[in-house]
Legacy VTK file of the C-alpha trace (Angstrom):
# vtk DataFile Version 3.0
C-alpha trace
ASCII
DATASET POLYDATA
POINTS 645 float
50.212 35.334 -51.097
51.451 34.293 -54.544
51.459 37.597 -56.391
50.381 41.143 -55.544
50.168 44.385 -57.545
49.692 47.937 -56.320
48.469 50.855 -58.455
49.673 49.514 -61.816
49.561 51.941 -64.745
50.322 50.874 -68.290
50.036 52.592 -71.672
50.935 51.840 -75.254
52.212 55.257 -76.308
49.419 57.750 -75.655
46.828 54.954 -75.371
46.212 54.344 -71.666
45.281 50.686 -71.065
45.342 50.175 -67.272
45.106 52.794 -64.522
45.669 52.201 -60.808
45.152 48.434 -60.938
45.652 46.654 -57.609
45.480 42.895 -57.675
46.268 39.927 -55.433
46.303 36.176 -56.087
46.772 33.736 -53.221
47.431 30.019 -53.046
44.713 27.831 -54.618
43.082 30.812 -56.347
40.940 30.058 -59.429
40.531 33.441 -61.127
38.708 34.223 -64.367
39.719 37.482 -66.048
36.950 38.986 -68.193
36.195 42.212 -70.041
35.526 43.646 -73.484
37.875 42.849 -76.356
40.854 45.225 -76.219
40.255 46.263 -72.603
43.682 45.059 -71.401
43.181 41.476 -70.149
46.132 40.045 -72.109
48.213 43.077 -71.165
47.572 42.404 -67.474
48.659 38.762 -67.863
51.873 39.895 -69.568
52.549 42.312 -66.714
52.016 39.548 -64.154
54.291 37.194 -66.118
57.070 39.797 -66.381
56.911 40.028 -70.181
55.855 43.671 -69.842
56.972 46.306 -67.339
54.398 48.700 -65.842
54.768 52.458 -66.334
54.236 52.850 -62.591
53.142 50.756 -59.645
54.638 47.669 -58.061
54.412 43.882 -58.582
55.610 41.560 -55.803
55.850 37.769 -55.978
56.335 35.139 -53.301
59.955 34.050 -53.062
60.604 31.063 -55.351
57.235 31.352 -57.098
57.172 29.567 -60.484
54.944 31.157 -63.118
53.771 29.568 -66.388
52.332 31.798 -69.119
50.268 30.558 -72.088
50.370 33.044 -74.959
47.747 33.186 -77.698
50.443 32.590 -80.350
53.074 30.220 -78.866
56.383 29.501 -80.592
58.968 26.683 -80.474
61.846 25.841 -82.860
60.380 24.646 -86.186
62.017 21.202 -86.290
61.275 20.368 -82.649
58.834 17.462 -82.531
55.734 17.624 -80.396
57.153 14.882 -78.166
60.322 16.946 -77.680
58.205 19.983 -76.768
56.576 17.929 -74.002
59.642 15.974 -72.850
61.790 19.137 -72.618
59.945 19.840 -69.374
61.852 16.952 -67.809
65.359 17.736 -69.137
66.770 18.239 -65.640
65.229 14.985 -64.428
66.677 13.220 -67.496
70.127 14.519 -66.586
69.667 13.390 -62.998
68.577 9.927 -64.111
71.610 9.669 -66.400
73.775 10.580 -63.419
72.095 7.862 -61.340
72.858 5.251 -64.018
76.446 6.482 -64.062
76.635 6.276 -60.268
75.408 2.688 -60.328
78.451 1.685 -62.391
80.817 3.775 -60.280
79.489 2.285 -57.044
80.015 -1.213 -58.373
83.666 -0.430 -59.157
84.492 1.441 -55.909
84.917 0.701 -52.241
85.509 2.321 -48.869
85.022 6.085 -48.418
84.724 6.666 -52.149
81.859 4.206 -52.384
80.187 5.730 -49.319
80.273 9.208 -50.916
78.838 7.834 -54.178
76.086 6.018 -52.286
75.175 9.224 -50.438
74.894 11.129 -53.720
72.868 8.291 -55.244
70.539 8.195 -52.241
69.894 11.950 -52.432
69.059 11.701 -56.142
66.812 8.677 -55.526
64.956 10.493 -52.738
64.395 13.517 -54.992
63.174 11.280 -57.808
60.655 9.642 -55.521
59.459 12.987 -54.107
58.640 14.421 -57.563
57.265 11.122 -58.922
59.867 11.361 -61.693
59.395 7.826 -62.981
55.844 8.673 -64.115
56.926 11.379 -66.563
56.360 9.223 -69.657
52.869 8.303 -68.489
52.185 11.979 -67.726
53.176 12.898 -71.278
50.850 10.207 -72.637
48.017 11.378 -70.383
48.330 15.045 -71.370
48.715 14.118 -75.056
45.619 11.952 -74.960
43.591 14.557 -73.073
44.492 17.195 -75.667
43.605 14.806 -78.515
47.144 14.238 -79.818
47.786 10.800 -81.330
51.050 8.849 -81.191
51.680 9.952 -84.788
51.115 13.609 -83.834
53.876 13.384 -81.217
56.445 12.806 -83.974
55.385 15.824 -86.048
57.724 18.869 -86.161
56.244 21.987 -84.578
56.305 23.923 -87.879
53.718 21.629 -89.533
51.196 21.915 -86.704
48.098 24.051 -87.231
47.536 27.184 -85.162
45.139 25.303 -82.899
47.556 22.385 -82.465
50.370 24.789 -81.528
48.190 26.365 -78.846
47.252 22.939 -77.474
50.941 21.929 -77.522
51.926 24.987 -75.475
49.066 24.317 -73.052
50.154 20.699 -72.668
53.740 21.709 -71.912
52.565 24.146 -69.227
50.357 21.518 -67.608
53.319 19.126 -67.506
55.471 21.814 -65.867
52.865 22.379 -63.120
54.077 25.870 -62.105
52.750 27.411 -58.890
50.827 30.022 -60.885
49.324 29.398 -64.318
48.551 32.430 -66.502
46.346 31.196 -69.354
45.339 33.471 -72.229
42.353 31.910 -74.016
43.206 28.260 -73.175
39.848 27.048 -74.544
40.503 28.178 -78.117
40.514 25.258 -80.573
39.249 22.758 -77.971
36.184 20.614 -78.635
33.651 19.851 -75.920
35.245 16.569 -74.789
38.658 18.241 -74.462
37.119 21.178 -72.607
35.596 18.790 -70.075
38.963 17.061 -69.643
40.681 20.424 -69.056
37.988 21.476 -66.585
38.544 18.339 -64.526
42.317 18.863 -64.593
42.104 22.515 -63.531
39.630 21.793 -60.742
42.247 19.519 -59.200
45.254 21.703 -60.047
47.588 21.950 -57.027
48.596 25.572 -57.658
46.699 28.715 -58.660
45.620 29.978 -62.042
44.438 33.179 -63.673
42.797 32.675 -67.042
41.315 34.830 -69.775
38.401 33.151 -71.532
35.216 33.982 -73.413
33.832 30.522 -72.593
31.245 31.284 -69.921
30.436 27.638 -69.202
34.162 26.963 -68.671
34.460 29.960 -66.324
31.476 28.695 -64.332
33.019 25.218 -64.105
36.526 26.112 -62.888
36.609 29.640 -61.410
35.787 30.711 -57.868
36.463 34.399 -58.512
35.897 36.700 -61.496
37.962 39.858 -62.040
36.700 42.279 -64.669
38.824 44.844 -66.482
36.460 47.762 -66.994
37.251 51.380 -67.804
40.993 50.683 -67.190
40.241 49.484 -63.629
39.906 46.030 -62.079
36.766 44.995 -60.173
36.659 41.705 -58.223
33.561 39.519 -57.841
33.809 36.421 -55.590
32.090 33.321 -56.960
31.323 31.834 -60.359
30.734 33.601 -63.670
26.963 33.337 -63.219
27.308 34.931 -59.781
29.441 37.688 -61.342
26.739 38.606 -63.869
24.154 38.900 -61.090
26.423 40.846 -58.742
27.555 43.208 -61.482
23.973 44.063 -62.403
23.186 44.685 -58.743
26.334 46.801 -58.300
25.559 48.983 -61.309
22.015 49.546 -60.119
23.090 50.428 -56.572
25.872 52.782 -57.683
23.628 54.597 -60.144
20.890 54.875 -57.508
23.478 56.364 -55.099
24.583 58.746 -57.836
20.977 59.816 -58.501
20.388 60.389 -54.764
23.568 62.477 -54.541
22.518 64.537 -57.564
19.139 65.256 -55.975
20.834 66.371 -52.773
23.227 68.625 -54.725
20.291 70.203 -56.583
18.472 70.757 -53.257
21.527 72.408 -51.680
22.038 74.630 -54.733
18.405 75.747 -54.540
18.835 76.642 -50.833
22.056 78.537 -51.635
20.232 80.509 -54.370
17.463 81.464 -51.928
20.037 82.676 -49.389
21.753 84.724 -52.111
18.422 86.219 -53.199
17.805 87.508 -49.656
21.055 89.462 -50.033
21.687 90.057 -46.316
24.897 89.680 -44.379
23.581 86.711 -42.412
22.108 84.936 -45.481
25.412 85.414 -47.332
27.228 83.676 -44.484
24.717 80.803 -44.619
25.147 80.567 -48.403
28.922 80.527 -48.124
28.798 77.866 -45.393
26.622 75.604 -47.532
28.848 76.162 -50.596
31.882 74.996 -48.595
29.977 71.915 -47.362
28.819 71.184 -50.928
32.362 71.381 -52.290
33.446 68.747 -49.745
30.535 66.432 -50.477
31.598 62.919 -51.503
29.799 62.215 -54.796
29.829 58.578 -56.016
30.866 58.003 -59.613
28.151 57.190 -62.117
28.740 53.900 -63.922
28.291 54.558 -67.609
27.403 51.343 -69.406
29.655 50.565 -72.340
27.976 50.760 -75.708
26.306 47.521 -76.769
25.403 46.137 -80.147
21.646 45.873 -80.685
19.986 43.900 -83.440
17.245 41.407 -84.234
16.605 38.811 -86.908
13.219 39.127 -88.632
12.092 36.622 -91.304
10.699 38.086 -94.503
8.084 35.334 -94.837
6.920 32.407 -92.747
8.151 29.025 -93.936
6.201 25.790 -94.044
6.209 23.493 -91.024
8.842 21.167 -92.506
12.032 23.188 -93.002
14.756 20.613 -93.704
14.946 16.873 -94.159
18.297 15.092 -94.470
18.366 11.367 -95.135
21.266 8.865 -95.264
23.974 11.497 -95.893
27.532 10.155 -96.156
30.892 11.720 -96.958
34.412 10.401 -97.426
37.690 11.978 -98.461
39.577 9.298 -100.368
39.691 6.184 -98.208
38.903 8.216 -95.075
35.188 7.900 -94.213
34.043 11.002 -92.352
30.446 10.024 -91.574
27.588 7.940 -92.945
23.870 7.351 -92.414
23.295 10.936 -91.219
19.604 11.741 -91.136
17.454 14.230 -89.228
14.505 16.566 -89.632
14.165 20.248 -88.723
10.718 21.783 -88.162
9.721 25.455 -88.147
10.881 27.360 -84.999
13.237 24.524 -83.989
16.565 25.560 -82.457
18.871 22.639 -83.207
22.479 22.565 -82.006
24.997 20.201 -83.612
27.937 19.050 -81.485
30.749 16.534 -81.839
34.536 16.294 -81.508
36.888 18.246 -83.759
37.285 16.361 -87.023
33.849 14.716 -86.828
32.770 16.592 -89.967
30.322 19.143 -88.576
31.421 21.968 -90.907
31.555 19.531 -93.849
27.968 18.512 -93.100
26.967 22.172 -93.031
28.661 22.752 -96.379
26.740 19.774 -97.811
23.460 21.197 -96.506
24.321 24.513 -98.200
25.285 22.801 -101.494
28.892 23.961 -101.084
30.179 20.389 -100.772
29.158 17.309 -102.761
27.802 14.437 -100.685
28.641 10.821 -101.477
25.077 9.638 -100.903
21.773 10.655 -99.410
19.009 13.173 -99.933
18.442 16.754 -98.745
15.111 18.530 -99.068
14.203 22.083 -98.085
10.600 22.804 -97.182
8.124 25.250 -98.686
9.022 28.973 -98.625
12.297 28.295 -96.807
14.816 31.161 -97.204
18.214 30.077 -95.821
20.736 32.504 -94.347
24.262 31.286 -93.559
26.929 32.318 -91.065
30.430 30.936 -91.648
32.794 30.695 -88.652
35.735 31.861 -90.793
33.625 34.708 -92.236
34.613 33.636 -95.757
31.430 35.261 -97.043
33.269 38.557 -96.594
36.318 37.577 -98.702
34.599 38.846 -101.852
34.350 42.269 -100.171
37.972 42.477 -98.955
38.743 45.665 -100.896
35.371 47.263 -100.127
34.368 49.583 -97.315
31.884 48.479 -94.688
29.165 50.591 -96.300
29.821 48.968 -99.690
29.824 45.476 -98.181
26.528 46.118 -96.409
24.933 47.619 -99.499
25.849 44.402 -101.304
23.079 42.758 -99.284
20.520 45.423 -100.263
21.373 47.805 -103.083
18.413 50.082 -102.255
19.976 51.345 -99.021
21.509 54.827 -98.979
24.539 55.845 -96.889
22.389 57.026 -93.981
20.557 53.703 -93.746
23.869 51.809 -93.930
25.392 54.000 -91.210
22.387 53.409 -88.952
22.599 49.622 -89.290
26.380 49.591 -88.881
26.040 51.692 -85.723
23.781 48.954 -84.302
26.785 46.647 -84.656
29.192 49.169 -83.041
30.646 50.602 -86.280
30.416 54.368 -85.862
32.063 57.506 -87.259
34.948 56.822 -89.614
34.713 53.065 -88.911
32.196 52.737 -91.741
34.935 53.611 -94.253
37.292 50.864 -93.075
38.187 48.238 -95.642
36.865 44.772 -94.872
40.359 43.283 -95.230
41.572 45.431 -92.312
38.928 44.282 -89.816
39.754 42.236 -86.720
38.145 38.843 -86.120
35.498 40.345 -83.856
34.723 43.129 -86.343
34.368 40.636 -89.208
31.962 38.602 -87.074
29.810 41.665 -86.345
29.766 42.694 -90.009
28.656 39.232 -91.098
25.901 39.294 -88.464
24.764 42.645 -89.902
24.590 41.159 -93.396
22.747 38.123 -92.050
20.194 40.376 -90.359
19.513 42.139 -93.667
18.948 38.825 -95.456
15.599 38.439 -93.637
16.093 34.667 -93.830
13.627 32.371 -92.087
16.157 29.525 -91.696
19.531 30.429 -90.173
22.452 28.000 -90.517
25.253 29.212 -88.233
28.706 27.637 -87.820
30.276 28.626 -84.458
28.481 32.015 -84.283
29.989 32.962 -80.904
33.617 32.722 -82.076
35.481 36.073 -82.051
32.771 38.076 -80.256
32.913 39.330 -76.675
30.687 38.071 -73.873
28.219 40.940 -73.930
27.697 40.606 -77.690
27.219 36.862 -77.183
24.406 37.605 -74.735
22.799 40.016 -77.198
23.081 37.413 -79.975
21.509 34.801 -77.692
18.602 37.134 -76.933
18.150 37.928 -80.627
18.122 34.242 -81.583
15.782 33.347 -78.705
13.320 35.972 -79.990
13.795 34.912 -83.635
10.527 33.695 -85.195
12.282 31.530 -87.782
14.233 28.280 -87.561
17.814 27.824 -86.382
20.378 25.086 -87.074
23.823 25.751 -85.643
27.192 24.213 -84.794
28.770 25.253 -81.508
31.326 24.273 -78.886
29.955 27.058 -76.665
28.045 25.119 -74.008
26.634 28.273 -72.386
25.252 29.284 -75.807
23.868 25.757 -76.342
22.093 25.989 -72.983
20.590 29.400 -73.753
19.484 28.748 -77.338
19.097 25.055 -78.236
15.928 23.030 -77.725
17.403 19.938 -79.404
20.943 18.546 -79.604
22.322 16.427 -82.463
25.611 14.619 -81.773
27.444 13.874 -85.027
29.212 10.492 -85.008
30.950 8.486 -87.782
27.809 6.326 -88.083
25.051 8.936 -87.963
23.552 11.341 -85.446
22.292 10.840 -81.895
19.346 13.065 -80.964
18.575 14.521 -77.538
15.608 16.720 -76.627
16.492 19.872 -74.703
19.622 21.980 -74.257
23.196 20.957 -73.465
22.588 20.210 -69.786
19.566 18.103 -70.771
21.813 16.203 -73.189
24.364 15.504 -70.436
21.649 14.247 -68.099
19.997 12.039 -70.720
23.367 10.658 -71.803
24.294 9.826 -68.203
20.901 8.155 -67.652
21.316 6.099 -70.836
24.792 4.981 -69.771
23.460 3.987 -66.344
20.618 1.967 -67.920
23.115 0.292 -70.235
25.284 -0.711 -67.259
22.285 -2.112 -65.423
21.113 -4.071 -68.453
24.445 -5.884 -68.813
23.378 -8.313 -66.085
19.848 -8.786 -67.426
18.843 -11.120 -70.284
17.213 -9.556 -73.351
13.527 -10.548 -73.071
11.755 -7.759 -74.956
9.776 -8.914 -77.974
9.585 -7.015 -81.248
6.102 -5.806 -80.302
7.357 -4.594 -76.941
10.279 -2.809 -78.584
7.887 -1.049 -80.971
5.669 -0.025 -78.066
8.697 1.256 -76.173
9.777 3.409 -79.135
6.280 4.865 -79.421
6.272 5.628 -75.711
9.682 7.307 -75.978
8.468 9.521 -78.853
5.372 10.539 -76.887
7.494 11.285 -73.829
9.914 13.364 -75.946
7.012 15.361 -77.417
5.565 15.995 -73.953
9.001 17.004 -72.647
9.428 19.490 -75.502
5.978 20.954 -74.784
6.759 21.325 -71.077
10.108 22.959 -71.810
8.508 25.402 -74.264
5.899 26.377 -71.645
8.637 26.910 -69.045
10.680 29.012 -71.512
7.666 31.185 -72.404
6.913 31.694 -68.710
10.553 32.621 -68.043
10.518 35.084 -70.959
7.364 36.767 -69.613
8.992 37.026 -66.183
12.194 38.519 -67.645
10.186 41.106 -69.615
8.260 42.083 -66.471
11.485 42.389 -64.461
13.039 44.510 -67.216
10.015 46.827 -67.111
10.301 46.986 -63.301
13.971 47.984 -63.664
12.954 50.704 -66.138
10.427 52.101 -63.680
13.023 52.037 -60.909
15.373 54.054 -63.116
12.577 56.611 -63.662
11.966 56.795 -59.921
15.672 57.494 -59.329
15.615 60.535 -61.624
16.249 63.879 -59.886
13.042 65.455 -61.238
10.787 62.422 -60.727
8.534 64.026 -58.103
8.279 67.376 -59.886
5.231 66.135 -61.788
3.036 64.652 -59.048
0.396 63.280 -61.420
2.978 61.489 -63.569
4.934 60.188 -60.559
1.709 58.889 -59.011
0.918 56.934 -62.193
4.423 55.465 -62.267
4.222 54.435 -58.586
0.844 52.788 -59.144
2.189 50.943 -62.174
5.254 49.917 -60.135
3.092 48.411 -57.370
0.883 46.620 -59.891
3.914 45.241 -61.719
5.463 43.878 -58.500
2.252 41.945 -57.849
2.319 40.603 -61.416
5.946 39.516 -61.012
4.990 37.535 -57.907
2.312 35.696 -59.922
4.654 35.153 -62.879
7.350 33.827 -60.554
4.945 31.227 -59.141
3.902 30.213 -62.685
7.517 29.973 -63.836
8.540 27.871 -60.828
5.544 25.545 -61.343
6.216 25.044 -65.071
9.967 24.701 -64.602
9.430 22.106 -61.872
7.056 20.146 -64.129
9.637 20.174 -66.936
12.522 19.199 -64.640
10.509 16.350 -63.099
9.592 15.082 -66.568
13.253 15.347 -67.634
14.350 13.345 -64.591
11.720 10.674 -65.228
12.871 10.486 -68.871
LINES 1 646
645 0 1 2 3 4 5 6 7 8 9 10 11 12 13 14 15 16 17 18 19 20 21 22 23 24 25 26 27 28 29 30 31 32 33 34 35 36 37 38 39 40 41 42 43 44 45 46 47 48 49 50 51 52 53 54 55 56 57 58 59 60 61 62 63 64 65 66 67 68 69 70 71 72 73 74 75 76 77 78 79 80 81 82 83 84 85 86 87 88 89 90 91 92 93 94 95 96 97 98 99 100 101 102 103 104 105 106 107 108 109 110 111 112 113 114 115 116 117 118 119 120 121 122 123 124 125 126 127 128 129 130 131 132 133 134 135 136 137 138 139 140 141 142 143 144 145 146 147 148 149 150 151 152 153 154 155 156 157 158 159 160 161 162 163 164 165 166 167 168 169 170 171 172 173 174 175 176 177 178 179 180 181 182 183 184 185 186 187 188 189 190 191 192 193 194 195 196 197 198 199 200 201 202 203 204 205 206 207 208 209 210 211 212 213 214 215 216 217 218 219 220 221 222 223 224 225 226 227 228 229 230 231 232 233 234 235 236 237 238 239 240 241 242 243 244 245 246 247 248 249 250 251 252 253 254 255 256 257 258 259 260 261 262 263 264 265 266 267 268 269 270 271 272 273 274 275 276 277 278 279 280 281 282 283 284 285 286 287 288 289 290 291 292 293 294 295 296 297 298 299 300 301 302 303 304 305 306 307 308 309 310 311 312 313 314 315 316 317 318 319 320 321 322 323 324 325 326 327 328 329 330 331 332 333 334 335 336 337 338 339 340 341 342 343 344 345 346 347 348 349 350 351 352 353 354 355 356 357 358 359 360 361 362 363 364 365 366 367 368 369 370 371 372 373 374 375 376 377 378 379 380 381 382 383 384 385 386 387 388 389 390 391 392 393 394 395 396 397 398 399 400 401 402 403 404 405 406 407 408 409 410 411 412 413 414 415 416 417 418 419 420 421 422 423 424 425 426 427 428 429 430 431 432 433 434 435 436 437 438 439 440 441 442 443 444 445 446 447 448 449 450 451 452 453 454 455 456 457 458 459 460 461 462 463 464 465 466 467 468 469 470 471 472 473 474 475 476 477 478 479 480 481 482 483 484 485 486 487 488 489 490 491 492 493 494 495 496 497 498 499 500 501 502 503 504 505 506 507 508 509 510 511 512 513 514 515 516 517 518 519 520 521 522 523 524 525 526 527 528 529 530 531 532 533 534 535 536 537 538 539 540 541 542 543 544 545 546 547 548 549 550 551 552 553 554 555 556 557 558 559 560 561 562 563 564 565 566 567 568 569 570 571 572 573 574 575 576 577 578 579 580 581 582 583 584 585 586 587 588 589 590 591 592 593 594 595 596 597 598 599 600 601 602 603 604 605 606 607 608 609 610 611 612 613 614 615 616 617 618 619 620 621 622 623 624 625 626 627 628 629 630 631 632 633 634 635 636 637 638 639 640 641 642 643 644
């Protein structure tokens, strides 16, 4: 056991955050902590780290346990360089090494018992140095710096000049160098690009201690966690396994608990009806029976009903249908002074495409987006929008809302459509979880998540048929991400987006563009398809190193034509598999709805209606079996084609 909590309660004033939380983390645990924004995840980490004290309950730690805590807003002295931030981890080892150098001189100038004592001290220090691999500390600093994308020049920068993202990465790097027994990481994936995320995943998978991390990156949670703990309704619920397993188990748990609740309610209603009949008889014996059943009913163990937290609900509907060709970019380049950002960028977007743009931080993805939106001047190239294309833009910093800083939410929303009255505005805002007095908040007082939801509301009202979205999943919680993914998957228009969210890329994208300094690399499919195709290409390149180039120009042209045909066929197969999966999901959702109806206490009161529902339920189960076979067949065809490609 590393750390254990029993019945923790914590409140901020009258606002109760956690109630009766019991928690245990053992050696080699990989725990992901999830839950809605504001539910208490960061508070729990602070309690475990000792930065906060619980109102009641107990926290016990293994004797000698070292704990490292990554805050969302780390702080170091302003003039401390980044190298000093990292090297300060090894201050004690530096002192010990200085002592060893001193001992070397003393040993040389001593003899007899004095020399023997000095040699013993030197030997103990040397043994300790070897046991902790102390001589590798400089290489460890270089490795962590490189993994977190810090250059040699960055290491000499004072902490005060670093950006917010660089400060977070610096604090993360220092913790990883410390290697405490237990890592507590609050949003460690913020400000990391995909390559850095993969590096961190590999490091954490091999981490010798345990870690508990808060993250909204579902792909990251799947990659590194073997247990998911959810803070929900002030409690903590544990789900063994990956994040994907957690989503499945949670759905199953909610369904089972609500079915148990419905069964209990039916039994309570039945007992109450029996008690009423006994009372109506109004005899001494029937009164005793009634009283006996009332006592039994009062002792009945009734399971709690799980009330689902309120979700946002929205959809994007284009006003008009665009032409087939939506966007064409050709030979786009951009430099800032002597610094060339990218060149020779060209690609085409067709109607209903879902194109994800990826690349390392600093590659120029947002700059490219600004050029496409005419917000930034390109150095060269051509951009053409197709016929009847109506663009709608989502900015990751939500700068679109800056003009509405001193306006209320209703006023900001009405700015998108002046014909809407207050009731219409309230209804739309409620769909994005702004209810009651929230609609009179000023935009400047909104949190990051609230600003994101408001901008999504304005984007929905634009009725655009071409959405350009820069990091749309930033600042929103996991459930809202899923709702956004569903809305974009059902969207009948065209989507071009930048994202580091690999789970989102897998759910939404059907094509990946990798932005490089010399253009874009195109991959058909989602993020996992991109990884597979990239790995296959690298393997072919390795194999071709030992083979002479014998292909003629005609052969090369034929190969390119074959590749294009294969890509088109792969896209068609993937679309068929996606449509089949969507039909299956819709059927399963309808089956779940019928099951909820069947669990209702009064379901069998209307025999004709219940009979129709049961018949529909049986018919739907048969249809799901057929749809499952179709989905498996089409998915297998797509996967086999992807593997062959």
